[in-house]
C-alpha positions as CSV (number, residue, x, y, z in Angstrom):
1,M,-83.1,-5.6,50.3
2,M,-83.7,-6.1,46.6
3,K,-82.7,-2.3,46.4
4,R,-79.5,-3.1,48.1
5,I,-78.5,-6.2,46.0
6,A,-79.8,-4.3,42.7
7,Y,-77.2,-1.4,43.8
8,L,-74.5,-4.1,44.5
9,L,-75.1,-5.6,41.2
10,I,-74.8,-2.2,39.1
11,C,-71.3,-1.3,40.9
12,A,-70.4,-4.5,40.3
13,M,-70.9,-4.3,36.2
14,I,-69.3,-0.6,36.3
15,V,-66.4,-2.3,37.9
16,F,-66.3,-5.1,35.6
17,I,-66.9,-2.9,32.7
18,S,-63.7,-0.4,33.9
19,A,-61.5,-3.1,34.1
20,C,-62.1,-4.4,30.9
21,G,-61.6,-1.0,29.4
22,K,-58.1,-0.5,31.4
23,G,-57.0,-4.5,30.0
24,G,-57.5,-3.2,26.5
25,E,-55.6,-0.1,26.9
26,T,-53.1,-1.9,28.4
27,T,-53.1,-4.6,25.1
28,A,-53.2,-2.0,23.0
29,S,-50.2,-0.3,24.5
30,R,-48.3,-3.2,25.1
31,T,-48.9,-3.7,21.0
32,A,-47.5,-0.5,19.8
33,G,-44.8,-0.8,22.4
34,E,-43.8,-4.3,20.8
35,D,-44.1,-2.8,17.2
36,T,-41.8,0.1,18.1
37,G,-39.3,-2.1,19.4
38,A,-39.7,-4.6,16.3
39,T,-38.8,-1.3,14.2
40,K,-36.3,-0.2,16.1
41,T,-34.2,-4.0,15.4
42,E,-35.0,-4.4,12.3
43,A,-33.0,-1.4,11.2
44,P,-30.1,-1.9,12.3
45,S,-30.1,-5.2,12.1
46,T,-27.2,-6.7,9.3
47,T,-26.9,-10.3,10.1
48,E,-30.4,-11.5,9.5
49,A,-31.6,-9.7,6.5
50,P,-29.2,-7.0,5.1
51,A,-30.5,-7.0,1.5
52,D,-33.8,-5.8,3.1
53,T,-31.7,-3.1,5.5
54,K,-29.7,-2.1,2.4
55,A,-33.2,-0.9,0.6
56,T,-34.8,0.8,3.9
57,K,-31.7,2.6,4.3
58,T,-31.3,3.8,0.5
59,E,-35.2,4.2,0.5
60,S,-34.7,6.7,3.7
61,Q,-31.6,8.7,1.9
62,T,-33.8,8.7,-1.2
63,E,-36.4,10.4,1.2
64,T,-34.7,12.8,3.0
65,K,-31.2,13.4,1.6
66,E,-31.7,13.4,-2.1
67,P,-28.1,15.6,-3.3
68,V,-26.4,12.8,-1.7
69,S,-27.9,9.8,-2.8
70,E,-27.3,11.5,-6.4
71,T,-24.0,12.1,-5.7
72,T,-23.4,8.7,-4.7
73,A,-25.0,7.6,-8.2
74,K,-22.5,9.9,-9.9
75,E,-19.9,9.0,-8.2
76,A,-20.6,5.0,-9.3
77,E,-21.0,6.0,-12.7
78,T,-17.9,7.6,-13.0
79,V,-15.7,4.4,-12.0
80,K,-14.5,3.4,-15.1
81,P,-13.3,-0.6,-15.4
82,V,-9.5,-1.7,-15.7
83,P,-8.7,-0.8,-19.2
84,E,-7.5,-3.6,-21.4
85,A,-4.9,-3.7,-23.9
86,P,-5.8,-3.5,-27.6
87,D,-4.9,-5.7,-29.7
88,S,-2.9,-3.6,-32.0
89,A,-0.6,-2.9,-28.5
90,V,0.5,-7.2,-29.4
91,K,3.3,-7.0,-30.5
92,P,5.5,-10.4,-31.9
93,I,8.0,-11.7,-29.5
94,E,10.9,-10.3,-31.3
95,E,9.9,-6.8,-31.9
96,A,8.1,-6.2,-28.5
97,K,9.5,-2.9,-26.5
98,V,8.7,-1.9,-23.0
99,G,4.7,-1.0,-22.8
100,D,3.8,-3.2,-25.5
101,Y,2.3,-6.8,-25.3
102,I,2.9,-10.1,-26.5
103,E,0.7,-13.6,-26.4
104,F,2.9,-16.7,-24.9
105,G,1.6,-19.6,-23.5
106,Y,-1.6,-21.2,-22.3
107,Y,-3.8,-21.1,-18.9
108,E,-7.3,-21.1,-18.1
109,Q,-8.9,-17.8,-18.2
110,D,-12.6,-17.6,-19.1
111,G,-13.9,-20.3,-16.4
112,N,-15.2,-22.5,-18.9
113,L,-13.3,-25.5,-18.6
114,E,-14.5,-27.5,-21.7
115,N,-13.2,-25.3,-24.4
116,G,-9.5,-25.8,-23.2
117,P,-7.1,-22.5,-21.7
118,E,-6.4,-19.4,-23.6
119,I,-3.6,-17.5,-25.3
120,L,-1.8,-15.9,-22.3
121,R,-1.1,-12.2,-22.8
122,W,2.0,-10.6,-21.4
123,R,2.9,-7.1,-20.9
124,V,6.4,-5.8,-21.1
125,L,7.8,-4.1,-18.1
126,D,11.6,-4.4,-19.0
127,E,14.0,-5.6,-21.8
128,T,17.8,-5.7,-22.4
129,E,19.4,-7.2,-25.6
130,N,17.8,-9.7,-26.0
131,L,15.7,-10.3,-22.7
132,L,12.1,-9.3,-21.7
133,L,10.8,-9.3,-18.4
134,L,6.8,-9.8,-18.4
135,I,4.1,-10.0,-16.2
136,S,0.4,-11.1,-17.0
137,E,-1.9,-8.9,-18.3
138,K,-4.6,-9.9,-15.7
139,V,-4.5,-11.7,-12.4
140,L,-4.7,-15.4,-13.5
141,D,-5.3,-17.9,-10.4
142,Q,-6.0,-17.5,-6.5
143,Q,-2.9,-18.8,-4.0
144,M,-2.0,-18.3,-0.6
145,F,1.4,-17.2,0.0
146,F,1.7,-19.8,2.4
147,K,-1.2,-22.3,3.6
148,R,-0.2,-22.7,7.2
149,R,0.4,-19.4,9.7
150,T,4.3,-18.9,10.3
151,I,6.8,-17.0,9.7
152,V,7.3,-16.4,5.8
153,N,10.0,-16.0,3.4
154,W,10.1,-16.1,-0.5
155,A,12.4,-19.0,-1.2
156,D,10.4,-21.5,1.4
157,S,6.7,-19.9,0.5
158,D,3.9,-22.5,-1.3
159,I,3.1,-19.9,-3.9
160,R,6.9,-20.1,-5.4
161,N,6.5,-23.8,-5.3
162,W,2.9,-23.9,-7.1
163,L,4.4,-21.4,-9.7
164,V,7.7,-23.5,-10.5
165,F,6.4,-27.1,-10.6
166,T,2.5,-26.3,-11.2
167,F,2.0,-23.3,-13.1
168,R,5.1,-23.2,-15.3
169,N,4.4,-26.8,-16.4
170,E,0.4,-26.0,-17.5
171,V,1.4,-22.7,-19.1
172,F,4.8,-23.2,-21.4
173,R,5.3,-26.2,-24.2
174,N,8.5,-27.5,-24.2
175,D,9.9,-25.5,-26.8
176,D,8.4,-22.5,-24.9
177,I,10.2,-23.5,-21.4
178,L,13.7,-23.0,-23.3
179,R,13.0,-19.7,-23.7
180,I,12.3,-19.2,-20.0
181,N,15.1,-17.6,-18.2
182,M,16.4,-18.2,-14.4
183,V,17.4,-15.2,-13.2
184,E,18.9,-14.5,-9.4
185,N,16.3,-12.6,-7.4
186,V,17.1,-10.4,-4.7
187,N,14.7,-10.7,-1.4
188,V,13.9,-8.3,1.1
189,N,12.3,-9.3,4.5
190,K,10.7,-5.7,6.4
191,S,10.4,-5.7,10.0
192,D,9.5,-3.4,12.7
193,I,13.1,-2.5,13.1
194,K,14.9,-2.5,9.8
195,T,15.3,-4.4,6.6
196,V,16.9,-7.9,5.8
197,Y,18.0,-8.9,2.8
198,E,17.6,-12.3,2.7
199,A,18.8,-15.3,0.8
200,N,18.5,-14.4,-3.4
201,T,16.9,-17.0,-5.0
202,W,17.4,-18.3,-8.7
203,D,13.8,-18.5,-10.4
204,S,12.3,-19.0,-13.5
205,V,8.6,-17.9,-13.2
206,F,8.2,-15.6,-10.2
207,L,6.5,-12.5,-8.8
208,L,7.7,-8.7,-8.7
209,S,9.3,-7.3,-5.3
210,E,7.9,-4.3,-3.8
211,E,10.6,-2.0,-5.3
212,E,10.1,-3.6,-8.8
213,A,6.5,-2.7,-8.7
214,E,7.1,0.5,-7.4
215,R,10.3,0.8,-10.5
216,Y,7.8,-0.9,-13.6
217,F,4.6,1.3,-13.1
218,K,3.7,4.8,-13.7
219,D,1.6,4.9,-10.7
220,D,-1.2,3.5,-8.5
221,E,-3.6,3.7,-11.3
222,D,-0.9,1.9,-13.9
223,R,-0.7,-0.7,-11.5
224,K,-4.3,-1.6,-11.0
225,C,-5.3,-4.9,-12.2
226,A,-8.6,-6.8,-13.0
227,P,-9.0,-10.7,-12.0
228,T,-10.1,-13.5,-14.8
229,P,-13.3,-14.7,-14.4
230,Y,-11.6,-17.9,-13.8
231,A,-9.3,-16.1,-11.2
232,V,-12.8,-15.0,-9.7
233,S,-14.3,-18.5,-9.7
234,R,-11.1,-19.7,-7.8
235,G,-11.8,-16.9,-5.1
236,V,-10.0,-13.9,-6.0
237,A,-12.1,-11.0,-4.8
238,A,-13.1,-8.1,-7.6
239,H,-13.7,-4.7,-6.1
240,E,-16.5,-3.0,-8.3
241,Q,-15.6,0.6,-6.7
242,T,-12.4,0.3,-8.3
243,G,-13.6,-0.5,-11.7
244,G,-13.4,-4.3,-11.5
245,S,-9.4,-4.5,-9.8
246,C,-8.0,-6.6,-7.2
247,W,-5.4,-7.6,-5.3
248,W,-2.1,-9.2,-6.4
249,W,0.8,-10.8,-4.2
250,L,4.2,-9.5,-4.2
251,R,7.4,-11.6,-3.1
252,T,8.9,-8.7,-0.5
253,T,7.6,-10.5,2.9
254,A,7.7,-8.7,6.6
255,E,8.0,-9.4,10.1
256,M,5.6,-7.4,12.5
257,T,4.9,-7.3,16.1
258,M,2.7,-10.4,16.4
259,L,2.3,-10.3,12.7
260,S,3.7,-12.1,9.5
261,A,2.9,-10.3,6.5
262,V,3.2,-10.2,2.7
263,S,3.7,-7.0,0.6
264,C,0.8,-6.7,-1.9
265,V,-0.4,-4.6,-4.6
266,D,-4.4,-3.5,-3.7
267,A,-7.5,-2.6,-5.8
268,Q,-6.6,0.4,-5.8
269,G,-2.9,0.0,-6.9
270,Y,-1.2,1.2,-3.7
271,V,1.8,-1.1,-3.1
272,G,2.5,-2.1,0.5
273,V,2.8,-4.7,3.7
274,S,-0.4,-6.3,3.9
275,S,-2.7,-6.7,6.8
276,Q,-3.3,-9.8,5.7
277,E,-1.8,-12.7,6.8
278,P,0.4,-15.1,3.9
279,N,-2.7,-17.5,3.9
280,F,-5.4,-15.1,3.1
281,P,-7.6,-16.8,0.5
282,C,-8.7,-13.4,-1.8
283,V,-5.3,-12.6,-3.1
284,G,-4.3,-13.1,-6.5
285,V,-1.4,-14.1,-8.8
286,R,-0.1,-12.4,-11.4
287,P,3.4,-14.1,-12.4
288,A,6.1,-12.7,-13.8
289,V,9.3,-14.3,-16.4
290,W,12.0,-13.3,-18.2
291,L,11.7,-14.4,-21.7
292,T,14.2,-14.7,-24.6
293,K,13.7,-12.7,-27.5
294,K,14.8,-14.7,-30.2
295,A,14.0,-18.2,-29.9
296,P,17.0,-21.0,-29.4
297,D,18.1,-22.3,-33.5
298,F,17.6,-25.8,-32.1
299,I,13.8,-25.3,-31.0
300,G,11.6,-27.2,-33.7
301,A,14.3,-29.1,-35.0
302,Q,13.7,-32.1,-36.5
């Protein structure tokens, strides 16, 4: 009897020990599986920890694809910032020619509101006997072309109202405004089917048309434009991969299938209809004006 009991106890201990061993193996296997799953989900995640993910990818590329990583670094080093006009290119208004720059008017640019607005630098795009067509050297501010989603046109746009009633009055003093000419602008709306000429507008401060942006600049590189620090603080997106350039609005509009759009110059200097809607908030403003070369005789008279 005692031997039978002892035998049963020994069998029970063997079964217990065996079960514990299997349980340990199962737990270890599950833990390893969970770790593996965590690794798999961490790698592609871009929402919870994008910075860590990028770092992981960079390390992986460095270890397995050194030539690609080095090439990318070299390409990044060759990206040149958008050039600024040298001071030697700035001329007196009366002497300025196409390709020169002039200084005229004031607007906030460095982002430091305490030191007041800075003098504006303009590029001369065209000239007549007594007029200069100017465009700001840099993108100066962020504005939506239209604040609401609707069929768009230049004549009724929010950005046109802002240029005439806000920007002009902030930039130019009373005497300066007298040198700004009202001009009749031809406006175009491009649809999927045909180009429609809209009503012409009389403007003092305006945006270039798509045709003018093509005509007055040599190429895409020449059209690339950087925003001021103030414009960036207002929401204009500067793209490092293109040397700090940004998108800027043109006044040419378009009606496409299921989309109202506005022409822009993109960060690479390409001219075309933007896939962005007219209330897209990251595109900048690069104003243009026709300026009288010689100030009227009565300006400054006492």
